[in-house]
ZADO-1210 file (C-alpha; in nm, 4 decimals, padded with zeros to 6 digits):
<atoms>
<atom x="12.8035" y="13.3815" z="06.2709" code="GLU" pos="1"/>
<atom x="12.6142" y="13.4096" z="06.5991" code="LEU" pos="2"/>
<atom x="12.8748" y="13.6496" z="06.7357" code="ALA" pos="3"/>
<atom x="12.8439" y="13.8590" z="06.4202" code="ALA" pos="4"/>
<atom x="12.4729" y="13.8916" z="06.4895" code="ARG" pos="5"/>
<atom x="12.5456" y="14.0403" z="06.8290" code="GLY" pos="6"/>
<atom x="12.5117" y="13.7310" z="07.0444" code="HIS" pos="7"/>
<atom x="12.7616" y="13.6561" z="07.3171" code="ARG" pos="8"/>
<atom x="12.9225" y="13.3252" z="07.2209" code="VAL" pos="9"/>
<atom x="13.1190" y="13.1246" z="07.4760" code="ILE" pos="10"/>
<atom x="13.3410" y="12.8796" z="07.2892" code="ALA" pos="11"/>
<atom x="13.4967" y="12.6131" z="07.5079" code="THR" pos="12"/>
<atom x="13.8044" y="12.4011" z="07.4460" code="THR" pos="13"/>
<atom x="13.9738" y="12.1068" z="07.6085" code="GLU" pos="14"/>
<atom x="14.2845" y="12.2964" z="07.7176" code="SER" pos="15"/>
<atom x="14.3782" y="12.6501" z="07.8204" code="ALA" pos="16"/>
<atom x="14.6297" y="12.6687" z="07.5359" code="ALA" pos="17"/>
<atom x="14.3555" y="12.5877" z="07.2857" code="GLN" pos="18"/>
<atom x="14.1326" y="12.8546" z="07.4392" code="ALA" pos="19"/>
<atom x="14.4092" y="13.1142" z="07.4111" code="ASP" pos="20"/>
<atom x="14.4718" y="13.0245" z="07.0481" code="ALA" pos="21"/>
<atom x="14.1018" y="13.0315" z="06.9622" code="LEU" pos="22"/>
<atom x="14.0520" y="13.3646" z="07.1357" code="GLY" pos="23"/>
<atom x="14.3467" y="13.5162" z="06.9500" code="ALA" pos="24"/>
<atom x="14.2122" y="13.3977" z="06.6160" code="GLU" pos="25"/>
<atom x="13.8519" y="13.4908" z="06.6913" code="HIS" pos="26"/>
<atom x="13.8406" y="13.7822" z="06.9372" code="PRO" pos="27"/>
<atom x="13.4656" y="13.8051" z="06.8886" code="GLU" pos="28"/>
<atom x="13.4342" y="13.4824" z="07.0885" code="LEU" pos="29"/>
<atom x="13.4700" y="13.4337" z="07.4621" code="MET" pos="30"/>
<atom x="13.7040" y="13.1345" z="07.4554" code="ALA" pos="31"/>
<atom x="13.7365" y="12.9310" z="07.7730" code="MET" pos="32"/>
<atom x="13.8812" y="12.5991" z="07.8818" code="LYS" pos="33"/>
<atom x="13.6106" y="12.3539" z="07.9843" code="LEU" pos="34"/>
<atom x="13.6781" y="12.0089" z="08.1209" code="ASP" pos="35"/>
<atom x="13.3278" y="11.8748" z="08.1854" code="VAL" pos="36"/>
<atom x="13.4664" y="11.6444" z="08.4544" code="THR" pos="37"/>
<atom x="13.6106" y="11.9405" z="08.6477" code="ASP" pos="38"/>
<atom x="13.3596" y="12.1088" z="08.8805" code="ALA" pos="39"/>
<atom x="13.5542" y="12.4366" z="08.8800" code="GLU" pos="40"/>
<atom x="13.5549" y="12.4552" z="08.4996" code="ASP" pos="41"/>
<atom x="13.1845" y="12.3720" z="08.4837" code="VAL" pos="42"/>
<atom x="13.1004" y="12.6344" z="08.7433" code="GLY" pos="43"/>
<atom x="13.3065" y="12.8983" z="08.5646" code="GLY" pos="44"/>
<atom x="13.1192" y="12.8553" z="08.2377" code="VAL" pos="45"/>
<atom x="12.7735" y="12.8174" z="08.3871" code="VAL" pos="46"/>
<atom x="12.8389" y="13.1223" z="08.6059" code="GLY" pos="47"/>
<atom x="12.8231" y="13.3289" z="08.2870" code="LEU" pos="48"/>
<atom x="12.4525" y="13.2347" z="08.2666" code="GLU" pos="49"/>
<atom x="12.4262" y="13.1084" z="07.9087" code="PRO" pos="50"/>
<atom x="12.0715" y="13.0863" z="07.7754" code="ASP" pos="51"/>
<atom x="12.1612" y="12.8278" z="07.5121" code="VAL" pos="52"/>
<atom x="12.3993" y="12.5428" z="07.5774" code="ARG" pos="53"/>
<atom x="12.5388" y="12.3015" z="07.3183" code="VAL" pos="54"/>
<atom x="12.7101" y="11.9922" z="07.4552" code="ASN" pos="55"/>
<atom x="12.9614" y="11.8239" z="07.2263" code="ASN" pos="56"/>
<atom x="13.1957" y="11.6618" z="07.4773" code="ALA" pos="57"/>
<atom x="13.2733" y="11.2961" z="07.4240" code="GLY" pos="58"/>
<atom x="13.5555" y="11.0470" z="07.4574" code="LEU" pos="59"/>
<atom x="13.5541" y="10.7531" z="07.2174" code="GLY" pos="60"/>
<atom x="13.7422" y="10.4262" z="07.2521" code="VAL" pos="61"/>
<atom x="13.7532" y="10.2272" z="06.9299" code="MET" pos="62"/>
<atom x="13.9313" y="09.8932" z="06.9976" code="PRO" pos="63"/>
<atom x="13.7430" y="09.5707" z="07.0847" code="PRO" pos="64"/>
<atom x="13.6104" y="09.5154" z="07.4352" code="LEU" pos="65"/>
<atom x="13.8861" y="09.2915" z="07.5691" code="THR" pos="66"/>
<atom x="14.1759" y="09.5052" z="07.4460" code="SER" pos="67"/>
<atom x="14.0969" y="09.8195" z="07.6457" code="VAL" pos="68"/>
<atom x="14.1366" y="09.8464" z="08.0258" code="PRO" pos="69"/>
<atom x="13.8157" y="09.9059" z="08.2189" code="LEU" pos="70"/>
<atom x="13.9541" y="10.2310" z="08.3601" code="GLU" pos="71"/>
<atom x="13.9799" y="10.3681" z="08.0079" code="ARG" pos="72"/>
<atom x="13.6143" y="10.2800" z="07.9491" code="ARG" pos="73"/>
<atom x="13.5185" y="10.4493" z="08.2753" code="LYS" pos="74"/>
<atom x="13.7028" y="10.7639" z="08.1686" code="ALA" pos="75"/>
<atom x="13.4927" y="10.7690" z="07.8545" code="GLY" pos="76"/>
<atom x="13.1744" y="10.7493" z="08.0601" code="PHE" pos="77"/>
<atom x="13.2957" y="11.0290" z="08.2866" code="GLU" pos="78"/>
<atom x="13.3191" y="11.2632" z="07.9892" code="VAL" pos="79"/>
<atom x="13.0307" y="11.1477" z="07.7717" code="THR" pos="80"/>
<atom x="12.7674" y="11.0647" z="08.0347" code="VAL" pos="81"/>
<atom x="12.8541" y="11.2245" z="08.3659" code="PHE" pos="82"/>
<atom x="12.9964" y="11.5329" z="08.1953" code="GLY" pos="83"/>
<atom x="12.6535" y="11.5827" z="08.0402" code="MET" pos="84"/>
<atom x="12.4853" y="11.5306" z="08.3767" code="VAL" pos="85"/>
<atom x="12.7190" y="11.7790" z="08.5457" code="ALA" pos="86"/>
<atom x="12.6571" y="12.0502" z="08.2862" code="MET" pos="87"/>
<atom x="12.2808" y="12.0041" z="08.3044" code="CYS" pos="88"/>
<atom x="12.2737" y="12.0086" z="08.6836" code="GLN" pos="89"/>
<atom x="12.4761" y="12.3285" z="08.6858" code="ALA" pos="90"/>
<atom x="12.2958" y="12.5119" z="08.4038" code="ALA" pos="91"/>
<atom x="11.9313" y="12.4242" z="08.4609" code="ILE" pos="92"/>
<atom x="11.8694" y="12.6170" z="08.7869" code="PRO" pos="93"/>
<atom x="11.9676" y="12.9458" z="08.6220" code="GLY" pos="94"/>
<atom x="11.7534" y="12.8743" z="08.3184" code="MET" pos="95"/>
<atom x="11.4606" y="12.7907" z="08.5446" code="GLN" pos="96"/>
<atom x="11.4952" y="13.1170" z="08.7342" code="SER" pos="97"/>
<atom x="11.5036" y="13.3097" z="08.4051" code="ARG" pos="98"/>
<atom x="11.2094" y="13.1116" z="08.2681" code="GLY" pos="99"/>
<atom x="11.3837" y="13.0259" z="07.9415" code="TRP" pos="100"/>
<atom x="11.6619" y="12.8043" z="07.8132" code="GLY" pos="101"/>
<atom x="11.7727" y="12.5826" z="07.5283" code="ARG" pos="102"/>
<atom x="11.9913" y="12.2742" z="07.5643" code="MET" pos="103"/>
<atom x="12.1215" y="12.0828" z="07.2642" code="VAL" pos="104"/>
<atom x="12.3389" y="11.7719" z="07.2768" code="ALA" pos="105"/>
<atom x="12.5388" y="11.6419" z="06.9814" code="ILE" pos="106"/>
<atom x="12.4887" y="11.2664" z="07.0006" code="THR" pos="107"/>
<atom x="12.5253" y="10.9810" z="06.7521" code="SER" pos="108"/>
<atom x="12.3518" y="10.7371" z="06.5219" code="LEU" pos="109"/>
<atom x="12.4704" y="10.4730" z="06.7685" code="ALA" pos="110"/>
<atom x="12.1689" y="10.5739" z="06.9770" code="VAL" pos="111"/>
<atom x="11.9434" y="10.4125" z="06.7170" code="ARG" pos="112"/>
<atom x="12.1727" y="10.1540" z="06.5605" code="GLN" pos="113"/>
<atom x="12.4885" y="10.0355" z="06.7438" code="PRO" pos="114"/>
<atom x="12.8020" y="10.0516" z="06.5289" code="MET" pos="115"/>
<atom x="13.0792" y="09.7976" z="06.5008" code="ALA" pos="116"/>
<atom x="13.3772" y="09.8556" z="06.7347" code="GLU" pos="117"/>
<atom x="13.2080" y="10.1489" z="06.9105" code="LEU" pos="118"/>
<atom x="13.1119" y="09.9703" z="07.2311" code="ILE" pos="119"/>
<atom x="13.1690" y="10.2711" z="07.4530" code="LEU" pos="120"/>
<atom x="12.9829" y="10.5155" z="07.2301" code="SER" pos="121"/>
<atom x="12.6964" y="10.2732" z="07.1668" code="ASN" pos="122"/>
<atom x="12.6447" y="10.2284" z="07.5390" code="THR" pos="123"/>
<atom x="12.7147" y="10.5816" z="07.6588" code="ALA" pos="124"/>
<atom x="12.5072" y="10.7584" z="07.3938" code="ARG" pos="125"/>
<atom x="12.2071" y="10.5394" z="07.4696" code="ALA" pos="126"/>
<atom x="12.2377" y="10.6393" z="07.8349" code="GLY" pos="127"/>
<atom x="12.2734" y="11.0058" z="07.7444" code="VAL" pos="128"/>
<atom x="11.9608" y="10.9906" z="07.5287" code="THR" pos="129"/>
<atom x="11.7569" y="10.8393" z="07.8105" code="GLY" pos="130"/>
<atom x="11.8887" y="11.1066" z="08.0431" code="PHE" pos="131"/>
<atom x="11.8031" y="11.3889" z="07.8014" code="LEU" pos="132"/>
<atom x="11.4495" y="11.2616" z="07.7442" code="LYS" pos="133"/>
<atom x="11.3901" y="11.2462" z="08.1172" code="THR" pos="134"/>
<atom x="11.5343" y="11.5933" z="08.1775" code="VAL" pos="135"/>
<atom x="11.3257" y="11.7348" z="07.8910" code="ALA" pos="136"/>
<atom x="11.0077" y="11.6290" z="08.0690" code="ARG" pos="137"/>
<atom x="11.1273" y="11.7695" z="08.4003" code="GLU" pos="138"/>
<atom x="11.2095" y="12.1165" z="08.2703" code="VAL" pos="139"/>
<atom x="10.9449" y="12.1643" z="07.9990" code="ALA" pos="140"/>
<atom x="10.7231" y="12.3630" z="08.2345" code="GLY" pos="141"/>
<atom x="11.0000" y="12.6186" z="08.2913" code="HIS" pos="142"/>
<atom x="11.0349" y="12.7306" z="07.9307" code="GLY" pos="143"/>
<atom x="11.3364" y="12.5050" z="07.8722" code="ILE" pos="144"/>
<atom x="11.3708" y="12.2661" z="07.5813" code="THR" pos="145"/>
<atom x="11.6198" y="11.9790" z="07.5576" code="VAL" pos="146"/>
<atom x="11.7103" y="11.8202" z="07.2230" code="ASN" pos="147"/>
<atom x="11.9759" y="11.6038" z="07.0632" code="SER" pos="148"/>
<atom x="12.1242" y="11.6605" z="06.7178" code="ASP" pos="149"/>
<atom x="12.2001" y="11.3451" z="06.5200" code="GLN" pos="150"/>
<atom x="12.2639" y="11.4836" z="06.1733" code="THR" pos="151"/>
<atom x="12.5856" y="11.4555" z="05.9754" code="ALA" pos="152"/>
<atom x="12.7265" y="11.4412" z="05.6272" code="ARG" pos="153"/>
<atom x="13.0114" y="11.2541" z="05.4615" code="ALA" pos="154"/>
<atom x="13.1614" y="11.3440" z="05.1253" code="ASP" pos="155"/>
<atom x="13.3478" y="11.0755" z="04.9339" code="ALA" pos="156"/>
<atom x="13.4713" y="11.0048" z="04.5828" code="ARG" pos="157"/>
<atom x="13.4131" y="10.6502" z="04.4627" code="LEU" pos="158"/>
<atom x="13.5813" y="10.4748" z="04.1729" code="GLU" pos="159"/>
<atom x="13.4294" y="10.1525" z="04.0468" code="VAL" pos="160"/>
<atom x="13.6056" y="10.0240" z="03.7387" code="GLY" pos="161"/>
<atom x="13.5988" y="10.3090" z="03.4906" code="GLY" pos="162"/>
<atom x="13.3247" y="10.4886" z="03.6788" code="LEU" pos="163"/>
<atom x="13.4243" y="10.7750" z="03.9022" code="GLU" pos="164"/>
<atom x="13.1571" y="10.9576" z="04.0949" code="GLU" pos="165"/>
<atom x="13.1484" y="11.2108" z="04.3753" code="GLY" pos="166"/>
<atom x="12.8767" y="11.1333" z="04.6270" code="ILE" pos="167"/>
<atom x="12.7352" y="11.3010" z="04.9327" code="VAL" pos="168"/>
<atom x="12.5869" y="11.0770" z="05.1989" code="VAL" pos="169"/>
<atom x="12.3652" y="11.2245" z="05.4671" code="SER" pos="170"/>
<atom x="12.3658" y="11.0366" z="05.7935" code="GLY" pos="171"/>
<atom x="12.2892" y="11.0817" z="06.1591" code="GLU" pos="172"/>
<atom x="12.6212" y="11.0510" z="06.3389" code="ALA" pos="173"/>
<atom x="12.7881" y="11.3896" z="06.3959" code="PRO" pos="174"/>
<atom x="13.0629" y="11.2412" z="06.6098" code="LEU" pos="175"/>
<atom x="13.1669" y="11.0034" z="06.3345" code="LEU" pos="176"/>
<atom x="13.5096" y="11.1062" z="06.2065" code="ASP" pos="177"/>
<atom x="13.4454" y="11.1530" z="05.8382" code="THR" pos="178"/>
<atom x="13.7661" y="11.3403" z="05.7605" code="SER" pos="179"/>
<atom x="13.9039" y="11.0327" z="05.5849" code="SER" pos="180"/>
<atom x="13.6042" y="11.0384" z="05.3554" code="ALA" pos="181"/>
<atom x="13.7606" y="11.3343" z="05.1785" code="LEU" pos="182"/>
<atom x="14.0398" y="11.1081" z="05.0538" code="LYS" pos="183"/>
<atom x="14.0169" y="10.9255" z="04.7245" code="GLN" pos="184"/>
<atom x="13.9593" y="10.5527" z="04.7347" code="THR" pos="185"/>
<atom x="13.8995" y="10.2612" z="04.5015" code="VAL" pos="186"/>
<atom x="13.6067" y="10.0305" z="04.5671" code="LEU" pos="187"/>
<atom x="13.5429" y="09.7021" z="04.3959" code="THR" pos="188"/>
<atom x="13.1936" y="09.6319" z="04.2671" code="GLN" pos="189"/>
<atom x="13.1639" y="09.3627" z="04.5332" code="GLU" pos="190"/>
<atom x="13.2392" y="09.6113" z="04.8122" code="VAL" pos="191"/>
<atom x="13.0072" y="09.8729" z="04.6675" code="LEU" pos="192"/>
<atom x="12.7199" y="09.6259" z="04.6480" code="GLU" pos="193"/>
<atom x="12.7819" y="09.5201" z="05.0064" code="SER" pos="194"/>
<atom x="12.7030" y="09.8699" z="05.1351" code="LEU" pos="195"/>
<atom x="12.3492" y="09.8795" z="05.2780" code="PRO" pos="196"/>
<atom x="12.1422" y="10.0609" z="05.0165" code="ASN" pos="197"/>
<atom x="12.4784" y="10.1836" z="04.8865" code="ARG" pos="198"/>
<atom x="12.4347" y="10.4832" z="05.1146" code="MET" pos="199"/>
<atom x="12.5524" y="10.3788" z="05.4592" code="ASP" pos="200"/>
<atom x="12.7777" y="10.6479" z="05.6092" code="VAL" pos="201"/>
<atom x="12.9609" y="10.4173" z="05.8480" code="TRP" pos="202"/>
<atom x="13.0316" y="10.1507" z="05.5859" code="SER" pos="203"/>
<atom x="13.1585" y="10.4040" z="05.3353" code="ILE" pos="204"/>
<atom x="13.3971" y="10.5702" z="05.5773" code="THR" pos="205"/>
<atom x="13.5213" y="10.2323" z="05.7002" code="ARG" pos="206"/>
<atom x="13.6385" y="10.1274" z="05.3531" code="VAL" pos="207"/>
<atom x="13.8183" y="10.4564" z="05.2853" code="ILE" pos="208"/>
<atom x="14.1877" y="10.4484" z="05.3912" code="PRO" pos="209"/>
</atoms>
């Protein structure tokens, strides 16, 4: 939509193959590979002098604490936390020189309320939020704003006894994988009543196969 309005849109992907495929499907986009832990990739994108940057990079590790090697946890922090730091450090000087810039980070509800089994995300997103708030104060005088987006939506169809109802739950965790919420499921009355306010996004998606 932004490209259709005449804006230059740089769409980044994890791999070069993905960038090629995206560019072929959407020639109106400038598709590029961007590994936020790779200084060359970061420099290549920032060198295009984007005025608005949206950060959506993250690496989640779901299993319990003791079942995942520490190195795997560190890799998650490299992407989620230090990848954010690297992009900001590279992009901000250009925005400052131009006197204008917008930075948006897609974060998670885990910032406000830690979620079960998401130890890495709970910890990393809290760090990212503190970082963003600090950066926002540093760059505000240069016409640059820094914000985080924590909105999301999950669609699910619930069946309780003879009652079948389609519901839409609005939440604040855009990185939550809600694709399974599109599948049909059967909930017992006991399970339904156990959902906080019967509207908790995480609980609903957890009980859907």
